[in-house]
N, C-alpha and C positions, 0 to 999 in steps of 0.2 A: 373242334373238340369232340372226341368220342364220349358219349354219355350212355349209361346203362338204363335198361327198361326195368330191371330187377337185379338183386344181388342175393348171394347165399353165403353167409358167414361161416368160415371154418376155423376152428381153434387148432393152429399148427403147433405141434410139440413133438418130442422125441417118439412118443407112442403113436402119433398120427402125423407123419412128416409130409414134406412136399411131394414125395414120390407117391405116397398113398393118396394124397389129394389129387394128383394127376390121374391116378387110376379111377378116381371117383367122377371125373369130368363127364364121361358118357352118361352116367346116371343123372347128374345134375342137368345136363342138356335135355335128357328125356323128360325130366321133371318140369322143364320149362324155364329154367334159370337162364339169365342173360349174361351176368358177370359172376365170377368167383371172387369172393371177398375174404382176404386172409388176415388173421391176427398177426401181430408183429413177428417178423422173420429174421431180423438182424441178430447177430450173436448176443445171447443173453446169459445170465447166470446159469450154470449147469443145473439141470433138473427143474428149471423154471417152467411152470405149467401155463404161464400167460405170456411171457416174452416182453413185458413192459420194463424189465430190469436189464436193459441193453448194456453190455460191457464192451462191445466192439462194433461201432456203427459202420465200419468199412467193409463188412463181410456178412453174407447170409450165414446164419447159424449152421454149423456142420451137424449139430444134433437135430436140426429141423429139416435136414435134407441138403443144405449147402447150396452153392450156386448151380450145381447140376440138377438139384431138385427143382429149383425155381425155373430153370430152363425147360425141364420136362413138363412142369405144370403149364408154363406159358405156351409151349408147343401144343399140348393137348387142348388147351383153351382155344388157341387160334384155329386148330383143325375143326373144332366144333362151332366156330363162329362166335366165340365168347370172349369177353374182356376180363381183365384182372385188376382188382382193387386191393391195395395193401395198406394196413394200419401202420403208421410210424409214430415214433415217440421223441419229439424234439426237446421236451422240457427237462429231461433228467436222464441220468445214467445209473446203472446198478454198480454198487461199490461194496457189496457184502464180502466178496472175495477179491481183495485189492490186486493180488497177483494176476487175476484174469482180466483186469481193466488197465491197459497200458497207460491210458491218460491219467487215471487216478494214481497209479503207482508212481509215475513220474512226478506228479504233484506232491505226493507224500515224501518222496526222496529229495526233491530239490526245493520245495517250499515256495516262498513268495517270489524268488528269483526265477522260478520255472516258467517256461512258455505256457504251461498248462494253468498257471495262476490266472490267466485271462479267460480260460475256458470254464472254470468253475466259479460259483458265486460264493466267495469266502470273505468274511469280515476279519481280516488279519489282525487289526488293532485290538479287536475284542478278545482275541486269544493270545495277546502279547507276541504276535508273530507266528503262532503255531495253530494248526488245525486241530480242533478237539474231535477226537474219534471215540464215541461212546460205546465201548465194548467190554469194559472191565466189570467183573461180577461184584457181588456184595461182600465177599469175604475180606478179612483183614489181610493186609500185605499183598494185595493182588499184583502190584508191580514187581514183587519178588518172584512171581511166576514167569517173568520174562527171561528168555534165554537167547543167546546169539548162536544161530545155526546156519552154517554155509553162507555167511555174509548177509543173513537176514535176521530180523528180530521176530521171535516167535512168542505168542501168547496162547498156550495150548495148541489148538490146530490152526490158529490165525497167524498169518504171515504178513510182515511189513518190511519195507525197504530200509536200508541204513544209508544215510548220506555219506558221501565220500569223506574220508578222514575223520570220522566221528567214532570209530570203534578201535580200541587199543587192547593188546593182550592183557589179560587179567581183569578187564572191566566186567562188572556185572551187567546183566540185562537192563536193570533199572538205571545204571549209570549211562549206558549207551542211549537208552530211551530219552534221558534228560537232554541230550544234545540234538534230538531230531526236530524236524520241522512240523511234526505232529505230536499231539499229546493224547495218549490213551487215557480215557477217563471213565468213571463209573457210568453205566448205561442210564442211571436215573438222572444224571445231570443234563441229559440232552434237551429236555423240554425247556429249560430256562437258560442254559449256557451254551448251547450249540452255536457255532459261528460259521456254518455253511448252510445255505438254503437247501431244504429237503423238498421232496414231493409230499405235501401234506405233513404228516407226522412220522414218515417212514425214514428211519435213520440210514437205511441201506440204499436209498435213492437220492443222489446228490444233484442239485439243480445245475443245468447247463446254460451257458450264456450264448445262445445262438444268435443274439443280436450283434455279436462281434463277427465281422465278415469272414475271417479265416475259420472261425469255429463253425459257422454255418456251412462253409464250403467243405471242410474236412469231415464234418459229421454227416454230411449228405452226399459224400462222394459215391457211395454205393447206390443210393437212391437215384442219383444222376445217371449212373450206368444203366439202371433199369429202363429209363426212358430213352437214353441214347441208343440202346440195343433193342428197343421195342418189346421189352419183356412185360411191362406193366402199363396200364392205361389210366389209373387214377389212384388217389391217396385219401386215406382217412387220417386226420390229424388229431392225435390224442392231446387232451387238456391244453388247448391254446391259451386259456386264461392264466396259466402259470408263466407265460412268456412275458418278457419286458415290453415287447412291442408286437402284439399279434398281427396287426395290419402290416407292419414292415416285414414280418416273417412270411406272411402269405404272399406279399408282393415278390419277395425273393424266390419263393417256391414257384410262383407263376413263371418267372424267368427261367428257373432251373428245369422245369418240366415242359416248357414250351406251351404253357397255358392248358395243362391237363385238368381233368375233372377232379375237384378237391372238395371234400366234406370236412367239417369241423365238429369235434365232440364238444359241443357248447351247450350248457344248460341255460335255457331261457325261462325266466320267471313269468308268471301269467301277465300278459300284456306287453312283455318286453320284445323288442325286435332285434334281429341280428344287424350289426353295423352295415350300412349299405355300401360302404367303400371297401369291404373285405373281398379279396379275390377268392371267392368260394361260391359253390352252388347252394350251400345251406348246411343245416345241422344233420347229425346222425339220427334224428327222429324221436328223441325222448319227448319232445313237445307233442308230437302226433300221438304217441302212446298214451299220454295223459288225457288227451281229448277223447280218444277211442274208449278207454276204460270207463269214462264217466257217462257215456251213452248207455251203458249196461248196468248202471247203478240207479236204484229206485229212490227218488228224492223223498218218497213217503216214509222211508226207513230212517231218515237222518236223525230226527229228534230222539227216537228210542235208543238208537245206537250211541248217540252222543251222551245221553244220560246214563248209559250202562257202564261207563268206565270213569274212574276217578282221576281224570287228567285235566290239566289246564287247557284252555283254548290253544290251538296250535301255534298261532303267532306269538302268544305270550310264552308258550313253552320254548320256542326256538330262541327267544331272547336269552333265556337262562342257559340253554345248551350251547349256544354260540359263545356266550360270555365265559362259560366253563372251558371251552376250547382255547379262547384267547388268553385266559389266565392259566391254562394247563399245558397241553402238549405243544401249543404254538406260542408259549410265553417268550421263547427266544426270538421269534420273529417280531413280536411286539416291542421287545427291548431294543432290537436292532433299529426299528423305526424311530423309537424315542431317541436313540443316540444320534440320529440324523437331523433332529430338530436343531436349527442353527442357534448359536449362543445368543445372537442379538434378538432372538424372540423373547428372551428373559422369562422362560418358563421353567418351573420346578420340574426336575427330571421325573420324579415319582408321579406328579400330577399329569405330566405329558403322557407317560406310559398308560396311566389309568384312562385318560381321555381317548387316546388312540385305540385302546382295547374296546372302549364303549362305542366309538365310531365304527370300528370293524363289526361289532355286534349288531349295531343298528342298520348296517348297510342292507338295503332292500333287495339287491340283486347280487350276482356273483362278483361282478366288478364293473368299473367304468373304463372307458377308453378315451381319456381326455384328449381334446376338448369335448368329445362326445360322452354323454352320460353324466355331465356335471350336475344335472338335476337329481340324480341318485345320491350324489355326495351331499348336496344341499338338504335332501330329505333325511339322510343319516344325521347331519348336523342338528336339524330341528328335533328329531326324535331323541338324540343323545342329550340335548339340552333340557328336554322335558323330563327325561328319566333321571338325569343327574344334574340338577340345578347347581349343586356345589362345584361342578366342573364347567359351568356355562362359559365363564370367561376364558378358560383354557381352550375349550372347544372352539370358541369364536376366533381365538388367535391362531389355532391350527388350520382353520378352513382355508385361508389363502395360501398357506404353505403346502396344503395337499392339492390345491388347484391353482396353478400359476395363471390360469386364464380367467380367474374370478374378477368381477367388477371391471370388465372391459379390457383387462390386460391382454396383450396379444400373444403372450407365451413365446415371444420371439427367441428366447434362449432355450426353449424346449422344456421338457419336464425335468424337474430336479430329481435327484435319486430318491428323496423322501416321497415325492408325489408318485413316481413310477413304482416304487417298491410297495407303497400302500395299495396300489391297484393289484399287484401280484398277490398280496396277502389276503385281501378281502375274500377272494374266491376260496382260499384254503379254509378260512374260518367258516364260511357258508357250507362247504362240502362236509367238513368234519362235524360241524354242529348240527346240521340238518340231516343230510343223507345217512351219516354214520352214527348218529346219536338219537335225534328226535324221532327219526323213522322207526326206531326200535322202542320208543316210549308211547307214541300216540297210537292207541290201539282200538279205536272204535270200529274201523273197517280197514284192515291192513292191505287190502288190494289197492287202496288209494295211496299207499306209502311207497311210491316208486320214484326212481331217479328222474328228475325233470318235472315232477308233479308237485302240486301243492295239496296236501291232504285236507286242508281246510275247505277246499272246493269239493263238495260231496258228489255232485252229479252235473250233467250238462244236458239241457233239453235239446230236442232234435233241431229246432230252428236255429239255435246258436251254433250247433255243430255244422249245419249246412252253411251258415255264414262263414265259419272258419275254413271249411273245405274249399269254398269258392275263393276265399282270400288266398289260400295256399295255391290253388290253380293259377291265380293271377300273379302272385308275388314270388313263389318259390317252387315251381313245378318240378325242378330237378333235385330238390332236397330229399333226403332219405326219410322213409317212414319205417317204424320198427315196433315190435311187440315184446320180443325177448332179446336179451343181449347177454354178454359175459358179465355185465354190471348190474343187471336187474336183480332186485331183492327177491322177487318171485317170478317165475315164468308166466307166460300168457295164460296157460291152461290152469295153473294154480290160482291165479288172480280171477279167472273167469268163474271158477266154482265159488270162491270166497265172495265175489260180488253178489251172488244169489242171496246171501244172508241179508242184504239190504231189502229184499222182498219179503222176508219173514223175520223181522227183527225181534219180535216177542219170542218166537221159537228159539232163536239164538240165545237170548238172555237167559231163558230157562235152561238150555243146554249148558251154558257157561256156569250157571249156578250149580247145576248137578255135578259137573266135572270138578268144580272147586270143593264140593263136599266130599266127593269120592277120592280125589287125588289132588289135594291142595298143593299149590306151587309156592305160596308164601309171598307173592308180590301181586297185588290186585291190578296193577297197571300192566304188568308183563304177561300175566296169565291169558288175557284175551288174545294177545299177539301170538303167543306160542300155540294155543289151541286152534286159532283160525288158520295159522300156517300149516300145522300138521293135518288139519281137516282138508285144507286145499290141496295138499300133496298126497293124501291117503289113497291107496296103501303105499307105504314106503318102508324101507328097511329100518330096523332098530338103530343100526349104526348111523344112518343118515339123520334120523330123528334126534339122536343124542348130539351129533356134531352141530346140527342147527341150533338146538337149545343152548348149547354152550356159547357158540358165537353170538347169537342174538342177545342173550342175557348180558354178556360182557360188553357188547356194543351199546346196549341201553345204559350201562354204567350207573346203575342205581343199586340193585341188590348185590351185585358182584361186579368185578372189574378185571380188565386184562392184567393190570400191573399188581393187583392185590385180590385174587379170587377169594370169595367168601365160601369156604369149604362147606359150611353147614347149609347155607342156602342152596348151593349147587348140588349137594347130596339129595336134598328134598326135591329139587327140580328134576334131577335125573330119575328119582324114584317115581315121580309123576309120569314121566315119559315111559318108563318101564311098565307102569300100570296100564297104559294105553294098549300094550301088547299082552300083558299077563293077567290083568284083572278083568274077569268076565264082565263085570258091571260097567267098568270104564270103557272097555272095548265095545260093548253093546251100545253105549251112548254115541260113541264116535261113528261106528258102523251105521247106526240108525240115521244119524243126520246126513252122512255121506249118501246113503241110499236115497234119502228124500230129495237131495238137491243135485245129484250128479247129472241127471238128464238135462236139467236146466243149465247146468254148468257146461255140458257138451254143446248145447244150443248156443250159449254165449260164445264159446270158443270158436266155433266155425263162423258165427256171425261177425265177431270182431276180426277174425282172420280174413274173411272175404272183404270186409270193409277196408282193412289195411292194404290188401293186395290190389284193390281196384280204385281206391281214392287217389286224388292228385298227389304226386310225389313218386319217388323211386322206392318200391317196397323191398325190404330185406327180410329174408327168412333165416333165422338163427339155426345153426346145425341141429338137425334131428327133429325140429318142431313141426315138420310135416306130419308127424304122428303126435298123439298126446304127449305132452312133456310137462310133468308136474315137478319141476325143479324148484329148489330154494336158492338162497344166496350162494355165491362162489365159496368154495370150489365145487359145490354140488351141481352147478349148471355147466360144468366142463367135463361131465362124465362121458365115457365112451358111447358112441352112437352105433346101433346095430343097423348098418346099411344093407346087409343082405336081406333082412326082413322087409325093409322099405322097397328094395328093388323088386322083390317078388310081388308085393302088393301093387306096385306101379305097373308091372307086367299084366297082372290080372285086370287092372283098370283099363289098360290100353286095349284089352280084348273084350271090353264091354261090361265088366262087373259093375253092379250098382249096389254097394254095401249099405246097410242101414246105419243110422247114427247110433253108435254103441261103443262098448269098451275097447274094441279092437282098433279104433282110431282110423280105420280104412276110409271112413267118410271124410275125415279131415284131410287125408292125403288127396282124395278126389277133389276137394275144394281147392287145395293148394295148386295141384298140377293143372287143373283146367283154367284157373285164373292166371297163373304164370304164363302158360302157353298162349292164352288169348292176348295178354299184354305184349308178349314178345312177337307173335306172328301176325297180329292185327292191330298195329299201333294206331291206325286211322280211327279205330273205335274209341280211343281215349284222348280226345282232343278238346274236351270242354267239360262243363259241369252244370247240371240242372237238377234241382230237387224233383223227386217224384212224389206227388201227394197221395195220401190215403184218406178215406172217409169211413165213418161208421163208429160203432161202439168200442172197437178195439184199435182205432186208428193210431193211438199213441204207441202201440206195440210194433208198428211198421217203421222202418227207416229205409229210404230208397233214393237212388240218384241215377241219372243218365250221363255217361261220360262222352256221348256222341255216337251212340250205336251199341254200346255195352251198358246194360242196365243192371245195377246191383240192388237187390231187395233182401232185407233181413229182418229177423224177429228180435225185438228187444224186450227185456223183462219177461222172459218166458214162463217163469214160475207163476207170476200173477196172471198171465194169459190163461194158463191151464186152470187156475183156481176159478176164473170167471167163466169157464166153460168153452173156451176156444174163440175162434174168429167171428162166429155169428155171421152177420151180414156185412162185415167190413169189406170195403173194396179199395182197389188201387187204380189210379188213373195213369195208364201207360201212354207214352207218346205213340202216335199212329205208326203202323207198320206191322210186319210179320216177324216173329221172334222164335228162336229155338233156345231152350235152356241148355247151357253148356255143361250142366251137371247131370241132367236126366235125359236130355234129348227130346223133351216134351215141346210140342209146338204151342205157341201162345200168340194170340192176336191182340194188337194194340187196342187202346181205349179202356173202358171200364172192365176190370177183371176182379173176380172174387179172391180175397186173400187166402181163403181156405183151399182154393184150387192151386194157387201159386205155391203154397207151402204144404202141399199134400204129401210130398216125399221127404223133403228136408225143410228145416226152419230158415233156409236161405235159398236164393235163386240168383243165377247169373244169366241174364237173357241177352242173346246176340241178335241184333236186328239184321235180318237176312237181306233186306234191300238197301242196307246202308251203303253210301258211296265210299 
């Protein structure tokens, strides 16, 4: 099995297609990258900026460069000695434009008798034999807007098929519609009445049943070609928790690819382990991101920051947000589960639905994989019984129905549909209730509100991080590590600056109070989140700031909402955003705080970057983040990258330039390229993990480790370090030997060295043992 030493993620789209990616390969190789990592490239909805809405899994998207583009990229990568990793989407397909999805079009046309009825996850009985398609507007007589055009049913610009023999001369569109295998319904009915499985709450993404052998085979025919023809070396699997049988899927993929390198986009809660029997090398690295960020968060700031915002404790908050999702946008999934409760259970339907929603709400991780993870279900049962004693008997009765392996049963008949579908649904409730709601409400320090992280965990002490990195080296050395992705709520450099606020919490609370006086937002829980995010990304364009404010406030779902925007609140919120640019007093407050913390933010940024690039695991660099990248949530993090500027700086660095740590980001590119090249060209230096100790008055500000000849040293909590007057007599105990710093070229002798000398040029150092074997 070929495995990468590092990857570089590119967002492939029409504006940056596979041919442009192929042309970028020489730069990536010069940067030190080992494998090129591509976002989804199968044919997706026209104009899709992300590619997760695949409409044709049998072909590379022509708008993304088509098969010729993939061949060109693969050829360029091979010529440079690089591998290719591709993101694929097995859980769902894009159905926004039915005519562009031949599978969905056939299903709509032929209904329950279609071959495609086995491919999509539809509860036909719940729709009286028809698929409910939630597209109609709120006006009266929307069905009267239906027309028959060229053998199709049209609703404004939307086109739908007509079953054979169901349209007659003189029929109205509504009359023809009444005879179809689908029912166009008001969009508001989706949350409670939809009868096909979606990706989370997205109506335009329909769940695919890849557990069916022919569905797997046909939906992966193009992926198989990639491996048969040697075009691709590895895969990143999007959202495996949505699958009926993640282990079975990965086993099938192992066979299809010949045992290729595979990663899973799996969110692990604190303390949770990836199932050991999965055919994967590990996760895509959100767990690593969470650990790294918390090394740079000052535990001394926790109390003040917690007291500064009027929000519930995080774990209490998420019970409310998850229950809101189960009762709201995922109500249709809860009701589908309730319909699967067998009649002989003798449970009241309403009570069963209520209890199922509570169990989903109390589920402590994304999902179980029975019989593995039965303890998580048992924990949810206990918590639900405590929270809802009125449902205790119903919850007790549901437990063995949701886990056929309970009480020694061997589960010989396999999982029932109820048990299997409950597992698929719990992750949906977790993702929407936590990542997409609570993360926009819990506002004490928003750099901690990141995918795969628990914001209730404020910081991580160095000893604990050393323990976790040693465990990673032992258990998952080929899992990915990451800092920024297309899914992160804030990029690594945005978070790095925000984390500095933990070192001066009283200053932050004073700034927040001043901003609220000068430019009130009208929501005391949302205001800290918005101002911290803008300060982390400052300076940014007015357009980006407004777009973020709107998305974040609607995701929080308190003062305003996606489905029912509060115009008065949003008007005041946008006025506050404008004040950041137009009001001299507000602007001065923001600029003043940014100036105070940006140097420490830069220190954090290159510290956590060097840590990620050299720690155990396979580091990924998200497109463009070799420079400062102060992105916010998507689509802000998919903006065009200026590679010409990066090429020029890389050329300068290759000719010996040694830039200072400053606004131009050249120092970050130096750290990235030197670390990537060392990992790629000197793999023998990265074969172990040993902590490097420090002593003295500022020892807590040092974090270091030896990978077997490559020694990483970095500064943590830099603002506090500066406030105390610097390193003083702090020393670092290096392993014996002679070293050269890969960043500065400085010679260093092993043994006891002064921290002030090590960090005299940069707040980080990457030492290479010259006499390493």
